[in-house]
C-alpha positions in Angstrom: -15.9 -9.5 -13.4 -18.7 -11.6 -12.1 -21.2 -10.0 -9.8 -21.6 -11.3 -6.2 -24.9 -11.2 -4.4 -25.0 -9.2 -1.4 -27.4 -8.3 1.4 -26.6 -4.7 1.6 -25.4 -3.5 -1.8 -28.4 -3.5 -3.9 -27.9 -1.7 -7.2 -30.2 1.3 -7.3 -32.0 2.3 -10.4 -33.8 5.6 -11.4 -37.2 3.9 -12.2 -37.0 1.8 -8.8 -36.0 4.6 -6.7 -38.5 5.2 -3.7 -40.8 8.1 -4.3 -43.9 9.5 -2.5 -46.3 8.5 -5.4 -44.6 4.9 -5.5 -45.0 4.5 -1.7 -48.4 6.0 -1.2 -50.1 4.3 -4.1 -48.7 0.8 -3.5 -51.1 -1.8 -2.8 -49.8 -2.4 0.5 -48.8 0.4 2.8 -45.2 0.0 4.6 -44.8 2.2 7.5 -41.1 1.9 7.7 -40.5 2.5 4.0 -42.8 5.6 4.2 -41.0 6.9 7.5 -37.5 6.4 5.8 -38.6 8.5 2.8 -40.1 11.2 4.8 -37.2 11.2 7.5 -33.7 10.3 6.0 -32.3 10.0 9.4 -34.6 7.0 10.1 -33.2 5.5 6.9 -29.6 5.8 8.4 -30.8 4.1 11.5 -32.5 1.3 10.0 -29.5 0.7 7.6 -27.1 0.6 10.6 -29.5 -1.8 12.4 -29.7 -4.1 9.4 -25.7 -4.2 8.9 -25.4 -4.9 12.8 -27.8 -7.9 12.6 -25.9 -9.2 9.5 -22.6 -8.7 11.4 -24.1 -10.7 14.3 -25.4 -13.4 12.1 -22.0 -13.9 10.5 -20.1 -13.8 13.8 -22.5 -16.6 15.1 -22.4 -18.6 11.8 -18.7 -18.9 11.3 -17.0 -17.8 14.7 -19.7 -19.0 17.3 -19.8 -15.3 18.5 -16.0 -15.7 19.7 -14.9 -12.3 18.1 -15.6 -8.9 19.1 -18.6 -7.3 17.5 -16.9 -4.0 16.4 -14.0 -5.8 14.9 -16.1 -7.9 12.7 -18.2 -5.1 11.7 -15.1 -3.2 10.7 -13.7 -6.2 9.0 -16.8 -6.5 6.8 -16.8 -2.8 5.7 -14.6 -1.6 2.9 -12.8 1.8 2.5 -15.0 2.5 -0.6 -18.2 2.4 1.7 -17.1 5.6 3.3 -18.7 4.8 6.7 -15.9 6.2 8.8 -14.9 2.7 9.9 -13.2 -0.1 7.6 -11.1 -3.3 7.8 -7.8 -1.7 6.4 -6.1 -1.8 10.0 -7.2 -5.3 10.7 -6.2 -6.5 7.3 -2.7 -5.2 8.1 -2.5 -7.3 11.1 -4.2 -10.3 9.6 -1.7 -10.4 6.7 1.2 -10.6 9.2 -0.4 -13.1 11.3 -1.0 -15.3 8.2 2.3 -14.8 6.9 3.6 -16.0 10.3 1.5 -19.3 10.5 2.0 -20.2 6.9 5.8 -19.7 7.1 5.8 -21.9 10.3 3.8 -24.6 8.5 6.0 -24.5 5.3 9.0 -24.8 7.5 8.1 -27.6 9.5 6.3 -29.7 6.6 9.4 -29.5 4.4 12.7 -31.4 4.5 15.5 -29.6 6.5 17.7 -29.4 3.2 14.8 -27.3 1.4 16.1 -24.3 0.0 14.9 -20.9 1.1 13.6 -20.2 -2.5 11.5 -23.3 -2.6 10.0 -22.6 0.8 9.2 -19.1 -0.3 7.3 -20.4 -3.5 5.3 -22.8 -1.4 4.4 -20.1 0.9 3.1 -18.1 -1.8 1.1 -20.9 -3.2 -0.8 -21.6 0.2 -1.7 -17.8 0.9 -2.5 -15.5 -2.2 -5.4 -13.3 -3.2 -7.0 -16.1 -5.3 -6.7 -18.6 -2.7 -8.2 -16.2 0.1 -11.0 -15.2 -2.3 -12.0 -18.6 -2.8 -12.1 -19.3 0.8 -14.1 -16.2 1.5 -16.7 -17.2 -1.1 -16.9 -20.7 0.4 -17.9 -19.4 3.7 -19.6 -17.0 2.3 -18.3 -13.8 3.3 -19.0 -11.6 0.3 -22.8 -11.5 1.0 -22.1 -9.6 4.1 -19.7 -7.1 2.9 -20.6 -3.4 2.9 -18.8 -1.8 -0.2 -20.9 1.0 -1.3 -21.7 4.5 0.3 -25.1 4.7 1.9 -27.8 7.0 0.1 -30.9 7.6 2.4 -32.8 8.3 -0.9 -32.4 5.0 -2.3 -33.0 2.9 1.1 -35.5 0.2 0.9 -36.4 -1.7 4.0 -35.5 -5.5 4.1 -37.8 -7.7 2.0 -39.4 -4.6 0.4 -39.2 -4.2 -3.4 -40.5 -1.6 -5.8 -40.7 -2.7 -9.4 -40.6 -0.6 -12.5 -43.2 -0.1 -15.0 -42.4 -3.6 -16.6 -42.9 -5.2 -13.2 -39.2 -6.1 -12.8 -37.5 -5.6 -9.5 -34.1 -3.7 -9.3 -31.1 -6.0 -9.2 -29.8 -7.4 -6.0 -26.1 -7.9 -7.0 -23.1 -5.7 -6.7 -19.5 -6.0 -8.3 -17.2 -7.0 -5.6 -13.4 -7.6 -6.7 -11.6 -10.7 -5.7 -9.0 -8.4 -4.0 -11.8 -6.9 -1.8 -13.0 -10.4 -0.8 -9.4 -11.6 0.0 -8.8 -8.3 2.0 -11.8 -8.9 4.2 -10.8 -12.4 4.9 -7.3 -11.1 6.1 -9.2 -8.5 8.2 -11.3 -11.3 9.8 -8.1 -13.0 10.8 -6.9 -9.6 12.1 -10.2 -9.2 14.1 -9.7 -12.8 15.3 -6.1 -11.9 16.5 -7.2 -8.7 18.0 -10.1 -10.3 19.9 -7.9 -12.9 21.4 -9.9 -15.7 19.8 -6.5 -16.9 18.0 -4.8 -16.9 21.5 -7.3 -19.0 23.4 -5.4 -21.5 25.4 -6.8 -24.7 24.2 -6.5 -23.6 20.4 -3.2 -22.1 21.0 -1.5 -25.3 22.4 -3.1 -27.4 19.9 -1.8 -25.3 16.9 1.8 -24.8 18.1 2.0 -28.5 19.4 1.1 -29.5 16.0 4.0 -27.5 14.5 6.3 -28.9 16.8 5.0 -32.4 16.3 5.5 -32.1 12.6 9.0 -30.6 12.9 10.1 -33.7 15.1 12.9 -33.6 17.5 14.8 -30.5 17.4 18.2 -32.0 18.2 20.7 -32.5 21.1 20.2 -30.2 23.9 23.4 -28.4 24.9 24.1 -25.0 26.3 26.0 -22.1 24.5 29.4 -22.2 25.7 32.4 -19.8 25.2 32.3 -16.2 23.8 28.9 -17.0 22.2 27.3 -16.8 25.5 27.2 -12.9 24.9 24.7 -13.5 22.4 22.1 -14.8 24.9 22.6 -11.8 27.0 22.3 -9.5 24.2 19.0 -10.8 23.1 17.7 -12.1 26.5 17.4 -15.7 25.5 18.8 -18.9 27.0 19.3 -21.4 24.2 18.6 -25.1 24.9 20.1 -26.2 21.7 23.4 -24.5 21.0 23.6 -25.7 17.3 20.8 -23.5 16.7 22.6 -20.3 17.9 25.5 -21.4 15.5 23.2 -22.0 12.5 21.7 -18.5 13.2 25.0 -16.9 12.8 26.4 -19.1 9.9 26.6 -17.3 6.4 25.4 -19.6 3.4 29.0 -19.2 1.8 30.1 -21.3 4.5 29.6 -24.5 2.7 30.9 -26.9 5.5 28.2 -25.9 8.0 24.4 -25.4 8.0 23.7 -22.0 7.3 21.0 -19.5 8.7 18.8 -19.5 5.4 16.1 -21.5 6.9 16.0 -19.5 10.4 16.4 -16.2 8.5 13.3 -16.9 6.2 11.2 -18.1 9.2 12.5 -15.3 11.1 11.5 -12.7 8.6 7.8 -13.7 9.1 8.0 -13.8 12.9 9.6 -10.3 13.0 6.9 -8.9 10.7 4.0 -10.1 13.3 6.1 -8.7 16.3 6.7 -5.5 14.6 2.9 -5.0 13.4 1.7 -5.9 16.8 3.9 -3.3 18.5 3.2 -0.5 16.1 -0.6 -1.5 16.3 -0.6 -1.1 20.1 2.0 1.9 20.1 -0.2 4.1 17.7 -3.6 2.9 18.4 -6.3 4.3 16.2 -4.4 7.6 15.8 -2.8 6.5 12.5 -4.1 4.7 9.4 -2.8 1.5 7.6 -0.6 3.5 5.3 1.4 5.2 8.3 1.5 1.6 10.1 3.0 0.2 6.7 5.5 2.8 6.5 6.3 2.4 10.4 6.8 -1.4 9.8 9.1 -0.9 6.9 11.1 1.5 8.9 11.5 -1.1 11.7 12.4 -4.0 9.5 14.6 -2.1 6.8 18.2 -3.4 6.2 19.5 -0.1 7.8 17.7 -0.5 11.0 18.3 -4.2 11.8 21.8 -3.9 10.7 22.1 -1.0 13.0 20.7 -3.0 15.8 23.1 -5.8 15.2 26.1 -3.7 15.3 24.8 -2.0 18.5 24.4 -5.4 20.1 27.9 -6.7 18.9 26.3 -9.5 17.1 28.0 -8.9 13.8 31.3 -10.1 15.6 29.8 -13.5 15.9 29.0 -14.0 12.3 30.5 -17.3 10.8 31.8 -16.8 7.3 34.9 -17.4 5.0 34.7 -14.5 2.5 37.4 -11.9 2.5 35.4 -9.2 1.0 32.4 -9.8 3.2 34.8 -9.6 6.2 35.9 -6.1 5.1 32.6 -4.7 4.7 31.4 -6.2 8.0 34.4 -4.5 9.8 33.6 -1.1 8.3 30.1 -1.2 9.4 29.9 1.2 12.2 27.0 2.6 14.2 27.1 6.5 15.4 24.3 8.9 16.4 24.2 12.5 15.2 23.4 15.6 17.3 20.1 15.8 15.4 18.9 12.5 17.0 18.8 10.6 13.7 19.9 7.0 13.3 22.7 6.7 10.7 24.8 3.7 9.8 27.5 3.3 7.0 26.0 1.0 4.3 26.3 -2.7 5.9 25.9 -5.6 3.9 22.5 -7.4 3.9 24.0 -10.4 6.1 24.5 -8.1 9.1 20.6 -7.3 9.1 19.9 -11.1 8.5 21.5 -11.9 11.9 18.5 -10.4 13.8 16.0 -12.3 11.6 17.8 -15.6 11.7 17.9 -15.3 15.6 14.3 -14.8 15.8 13.7 -17.8 13.8 16.4 -20.0 15.9 14.7 -18.8 19.2 11.3 -19.6 17.7 12.5 -23.4 16.9 14.5 -23.5 20.3 11.3 -22.8 22.1 9.2 -25.6 20.6 7.3 -23.0 18.5 6.0 -21.1 21.3 4.8 -17.7 19.9 5.7 -16.1 23.3 9.3 -16.8 22.7 10.0 -14.3 19.9 7.7 -11.6 21.7 10.2 -11.9 24.7 13.4 -11.1 22.8 11.4 -8.5 20.8 10.4 -6.6 24.0 13.8 -7.3 25.6 16.0 -5.7 22.8 14.2 -4.5 19.7 11.3 -2.5 21.1 13.6 -0.1 23.1 15.6 0.5 20.0 12.8 1.2 17.9 11.3 3.4 20.6 14.5 5.5 20.4 14.9 5.6 16.7 11.7 4.9 14.9 8.7 7.3 14.6 6.7 9.1 12.0 8.8 12.2 12.6 12.1 10.5 12.3 11.0 8.6 9.1 9.8 11.9 7.6 6.4 10.4 6.7 4.4 13.4 6.3 6.9 15.4 4.4 5.9 14.5 0.8 2.2 15.3 1.6 3.1 18.7 3.4 5.3 20.0 0.7 2.8 19.2 -2.0 -0.1 20.8 -0.1 2.1 24.1 0.2 2.6 24.0 -3.4 -1.2 23.4 -4.0 -2.0 26.2 -1.6 0.2 28.5 -3.7 -1.6 27.3 -6.9 1.7 25.8 -8.0 1.6 22.9 -10.1 5.2 22.8 -11.3 6.7 20.6 -8.5 8.1 17.2 -9.1 10.4 14.3 -7.8 13.3 13.5 -10.0 15.1 10.2 -9.3 18.2 8.4 -10.6 19.9 5.3 -9.7 23.6 5.8 -8.9 26.4 3.5 -9.7 28.2 1.6 -6.9 31.1 3.8 -5.5 33.4 3.9 -2.6 32.9 5.9 0.6 35.5 8.6 0.8 35.7 8.4 4.7 35.9 4.6 4.8 36.9 3.3 1.6 33.9 0.9 1.7 32.1 -0.1 -1.6 28.6 1.2 -1.2 25.7 -0.6 -3.1 23.7 1.1 -5.6 21.8 4.2 -4.4 18.8 6.2 -5.4 19.2 9.9 -5.7 16.0 12.0 -5.4 15.7 15.7 -6.1 12.7 18.0 -5.5 12.3 20.4 -8.4 10.1 23.4 -8.7 10.2 26.1 -11.4 13.6 24.7 -12.4 15.0 25.0 -9.0 16.3 22.2 -6.8 14.7 22.5 -3.4 16.3 19.4 -1.9 18.3 16.4 -2.9 18.9 13.0 -0.9 20.3 9.6 -1.5 19.2 6.3 0.0 19.2 2.5 -0.8 15.5 2.7 -0.8 13.9 4.9 -3.3 10.8 5.8 -1.0 13.2 6.7 1.7 15.3 9.0 -0.9 11.9 10.7 -1.8 10.7 11.4 1.8 14.3 12.9 2.7 14.3 14.9 -0.3 10.9 16.3 0.5 12.0 17.0 4.2 15.1 19.1 2.8 12.5 20.8 0.5 10.3 21.9 3.5 13.4 23.3 5.1 14.2 25.3 2.1 10.7 26.7 1.9 10.7 27.7 5.5 14.1 29.7 4.8 12.5 31.2 1.8 8.7 31.8 2.5 8.2 33.9 -0.5 9.5 31.2 -2.9 5.9 30.3 -4.3 4.7 33.9 -4.4 
């Protein structure tokens, strides 16, 4: 892997490490270097000052000081630096924002007959790690990255160099992977979004108006009539173009009408950024990027979106002509248990697609105004997520907790055993269920808990939760 020159990640070498002898017998005395050698705290102060100056330099050089300094500093710090701050959370936000912008660009730049699969491939070609890495090196961002833990004993003040016995200075390069550089670019995009730089009125109007200009005339303006007016009430949006509402509810199997393939594909990206912003604001700095990712996955999962569509009665307006699909949609029902957990009989993917396609339709209907999807998100989705989606309801900590219990008891005979089940019928409804994953937590040849789900990660979390319940009821199991 090629090495990248950096300002802060000099590779230390034993024969070039600062020592009292080297510092005191150097031809020229350097007060800062000698002070840092005698007082390690001074080295930390100077290192932080150096990083701050470089962060300010990049902020001025690339963004004209438009971004918040704290966000830029975090974006330029990788988790491997172990400084207490890093750009993982900002990268989580930047990734969703890039997906939103690129998906919109692909949609408006392609013919309206372009297939969803082709648009997906075009989007991947525009935003991938190789492309982001090349863009980051061009700026250049790698020279400002902090990717190694700080060691006060190896600190050298800027522009000060100790040579070895052969009069060779230590190397000034560090190995930084392409993925690290790409993540830093996404983190800077997230920093821009969080600062508000990406929402400045002049830039926002220019960008979104460009999308509307590329897409051209939307179509005939006509209000939604008849029973479909209930859709507007359910999502809190008044359509100016009735055909978009119909398109958002038309299944691809209906060959005589324009289906929701394009609007659903666009809505997926828009829903992602809405959910990411919501989880970001809701959780603040209390949770890490891993938990944020799990929360987002819970919000946009097929089960959650299908449950929302059924609760809003949107599934009744789906346009299709497939008898089997009709049976499955009618069998999909929403109910809440006494435990306060959300449950839904396995609904076809198309029911969840309704929510995403409506997001895409509203976005196009508004002339690509990013405030429009946010409006319907806060109107109908956010209240639903507040009721049902949380780290507790998703059992996010169950796997870690039950493994920690086993480790505390010095037990290493704990494992998750998973298997894929063949499709079968629901005994209560007669509905054909899709393939499920069954996961069991096994310890000392005893099954502590077993759960089934259409998602393997969800099955693992639910099984771990049941295992914790078993351990609570049998406190002496590991003794």
